[in-house]
C-alpha positions in Angstrom: 0.2 -73.7 19.5 3.6 -72.6 18.2 5.9 -70.3 20.1 5.3 -67.6 17.5 1.6 -67.8 18.0 1.9 -67.9 21.8 4.1 -64.8 21.9 1.7 -62.9 19.6 -1.1 -63.5 22.2 0.8 -62.5 25.3 -0.4 -58.8 25.3 -3.9 -59.8 24.4 -3.9 -62.2 27.4 -2.8 -59.4 29.7 -5.6 -57.2 28.3 -8.1 -60.1 28.8 -9.0 -60.1 25.1 -8.6 -63.8 24.5 -11.5 -66.3 24.3 -11.5 -69.0 27.0 -10.3 -71.6 24.5 -7.4 -69.4 23.3 -6.4 -68.6 26.9 -6.4 -72.2 27.8 -4.2 -73.1 24.8 -1.8 -70.3 25.7 -1.5 -71.4 29.3 -0.9 -74.9 28.3 1.9 -73.8 26.0 3.5 -71.6 28.7 3.5 -74.5 31.1 5.4 -76.6 28.6 7.7 -74.0 27.1 10.2 -72.3 29.4 11.3 -69.8 26.8 7.8 -68.5 26.2 7.2 -68.4 29.9 10.2 -66.2 30.4 8.9 -64.0 27.5 5.5 -63.8 29.3 7.2 -62.7 32.6 9.3 -60.0 30.7 6.2 -58.7 28.9 4.3 -58.4 32.2 7.2 -56.7 33.9 7.4 -54.1 31.1 3.7 -53.5 31.2 3.8 -52.9 34.9 6.7 -50.5 34.6 5.1 -48.5 31.8 1.5 -48.4 32.9 1.5 -48.6 36.7 4.7 -47.1 38.0 5.2 -44.2 35.6 3.0 -41.2 36.5 0.2 -40.7 33.9 -0.2 -37.3 32.3 -3.6 -36.7 30.7 -3.6 -35.1 27.3 -5.6 -31.9 26.7 -9.1 -32.4 25.5 -8.4 -30.4 22.3 -5.5 -32.7 21.5 -7.6 -35.8 22.0 -10.3 -34.5 19.6 -7.7 -33.6 16.9 -6.2 -37.0 17.2 -9.5 -38.8 17.1 -10.6 -36.8 14.0 -7.4 -37.6 12.1 -6.9 -41.1 13.2 -7.2 -43.7 10.4 -9.7 -46.5 10.6 -7.8 -49.5 12.1 -7.3 -52.5 9.9 -8.5 -55.8 11.0 -5.6 -57.6 12.6 -4.7 -61.0 11.3 -2.8 -63.7 13.3 0.9 -62.9 13.4 0.4 -59.4 11.9 1.0 -57.5 15.1 4.5 -56.1 15.2 6.5 -57.0 18.2 9.8 -56.0 19.7 12.6 -58.5 18.9 12.6 -61.2 21.5 16.0 -60.3 22.9 15.0 -56.6 23.4 12.0 -57.3 25.7 13.9 -58.1 28.9 16.3 -55.3 28.3 13.5 -52.8 27.7 11.8 -54.0 30.9 14.9 -53.5 32.9 15.5 -50.1 31.4 12.0 -49.0 32.2 12.4 -50.2 35.8 15.7 -48.4 36.2 14.1 -45.2 35.0 11.6 -45.5 37.8 13.8 -47.0 40.5 17.0 -45.0 40.2 15.5 -41.6 41.2 13.8 -43.3 44.2 17.0 -45.0 45.3 18.9 -41.7 45.0 16.3 -39.8 46.9 16.2 -42.4 49.7 20.0 -42.4 49.9 20.1 -38.6 50.0 17.5 -38.6 52.8 19.4 -41.2 54.8 22.7 -39.2 54.5 21.0 -35.9 55.4 19.3 -37.6 58.4 22.7 -38.8 59.6 24.2 -35.4 59.5 21.2 -33.7 61.1 21.2 -36.3 63.9 24.9 -35.7 64.6 24.4 -31.9 64.7 21.5 -32.2 67.2 23.4 -34.7 69.4 26.4 -32.4 69.5 24.2 -29.5 70.5 22.6 -31.6 73.2 26.0 -32.3 74.6 26.7 -28.6 74.9 23.4 -28.0 76.7 24.0 -30.9 79.1 27.6 -29.9 79.9 28.4 -28.0 83.1 31.3 -26.3 81.3 30.4 -26.2 77.6 32.9 -23.3 76.7 36.7 -23.7 76.6 37.0 -19.9 76.0 34.6 -17.3 77.2 33.7 -14.6 74.7 35.6 -11.4 74.7 34.5 -11.0 71.1 35.3 -12.9 67.9 38.8 -11.4 67.8 39.5 -13.3 71.0 37.6 -16.6 70.3 38.9 -17.3 66.8 42.6 -17.0 67.6 42.1 -19.4 70.5 41.6 -22.3 68.1 45.1 -21.9 66.6 47.0 -25.1 67.1 44.0 -26.9 68.4 42.5 -27.8 65.0 44.0 -28.9 61.7 42.1 -26.1 59.9 41.3 -22.4 60.4 37.6 -21.9 61.0 36.0 -19.1 59.0 33.1 -17.3 60.7 31.7 -14.2 58.9 29.5 -13.0 61.7 31.0 -11.8 65.0 27.8 -11.5 67.1 25.7 -8.5 68.0 23.0 -7.5 70.5 20.5 -9.9 68.9 22.9 -12.8 68.7 25.7 -12.3 71.2 28.7 -14.6 70.9 29.1 -16.4 74.3 32.3 -18.3 73.5 33.8 -21.3 71.8 35.1 -24.9 72.3 36.7 -27.7 70.5 34.2 -30.5 69.7 33.6 -33.3 67.2 31.3 -33.7 64.3 31.0 -37.3 63.2 34.6 -38.5 62.6 36.4 -35.1 62.8 37.3 -32.3 65.1 35.1 -29.2 64.9 35.2 -25.6 66.1 32.2 -24.8 68.2 30.9 -21.3 68.4 28.1 -20.7 70.9 25.7 -17.8 70.3 22.7 -16.7 72.4 19.2 -15.5 71.5 17.4 -14.3 74.6 17.3 -17.5 76.8 18.2 -19.8 74.0 21.6 -21.4 73.1 22.6 -21.6 69.5 25.5 -23.9 68.5 27.6 -23.4 65.3 29.8 -26.3 64.3 32.6 -25.6 61.8 34.5 -28.6 60.4 36.2 -30.0 57.3 33.6 -30.7 54.6 35.4 -33.3 52.5 34.3 -36.9 52.7 30.9 -36.2 54.2 27.6 -37.2 52.5 26.2 -33.7 51.9 22.6 -33.7 50.9 21.8 -32.6 47.3 18.0 -32.5 47.5 15.5 -30.6 49.6 17.8 -27.5 49.8 16.7 -23.9 50.2 18.4 -20.5 49.7 20.0 -19.1 52.9 22.0 -16.0 52.4 24.2 -16.7 49.3 24.2 -20.5 49.5 22.0 -23.6 49.4 21.3 -25.1 52.8 19.4 -28.1 54.3 17.0 -26.8 56.9 15.5 -29.6 59.1 13.6 -29.9 62.4 14.4 -33.0 64.5 13.5 -33.7 68.1 12.4 -30.1 68.7 15.6 -28.6 67.3 16.1 -26.9 64.0 19.4 -27.4 62.1 20.8 -25.5 59.1 23.5 -27.4 57.2 25.6 -25.9 54.4 29.0 -26.2 52.8 31.4 -23.3 51.8 34.4 -24.6 50.0 36.5 -26.9 52.2 34.4 -26.1 55.3 31.1 -27.4 56.5 28.7 -25.6 58.9 25.9 -26.9 61.1 23.8 -24.4 63.0 21.5 -25.8 65.7 19.0 -24.5 68.2 15.5 -24.7 69.6 15.1 -21.0 68.9 12.3 -19.9 66.5 12.9 -20.9 62.9 12.8 -17.3 61.7 15.5 -16.3 64.2 17.7 -19.2 63.3 17.4 -18.4 59.6 18.3 -14.8 60.3 21.5 -15.9 62.0 22.3 -18.4 59.3 22.0 -15.7 56.7 24.6 -13.6 58.5 27.0 -16.6 58.8 26.5 -18.0 55.2 28.6 -16.9 52.3 27.2 -13.9 50.5 25.5 -12.6 53.6 
């Protein structure tokens, strides 16, 4: 069996359309010819990518009937008549097909990993506030007293659009940390629950780009972890993380008042 004949039979072998004698001859040739064996592996890889990993989409029944009615009667294939991709294109096509499948999965997993890291930090910082005997550096006399207190204590000016009200009273503030940077911490209340708002510089952080939802006038990542719900969003140069074990609807209401466009 020549290399040309062997490569013409690779797809038929995958489809189990060869006679036992032809299959045995093909296998003998592949054992002896490294180039054709490489071609066989590339063909199998391409078939797997196209037929097993890409999601199938069924054609409408009416389309199938129209195609069947207008489809020409197939000619009898003769050895060597089947058109094949140029040999040098098969490995490249297989790799391209795999990349089309793999890249979105890799991107999604990286996005989930980065979002999980930011959520975990927000929850940990909130737990530190709950566990601290003196979580507030400045008691609330209103936002007009709390915000000026941060002057000179941070390398940025925190912007907070909501000053607190009877439903979400502002209890006070403190200087904290979020990941590798200082953060302004604003503590709100909701009945017996504590709600922490962390404001920090947004640059250089792995902000999630998938799984976002509209909150106020921005897109935010809303996640529940270890019994706490966190809402993460970015507004220009500043990042925000709102965390509490309060009911989700209440936390979203507060986030909508804090987010841009609220």
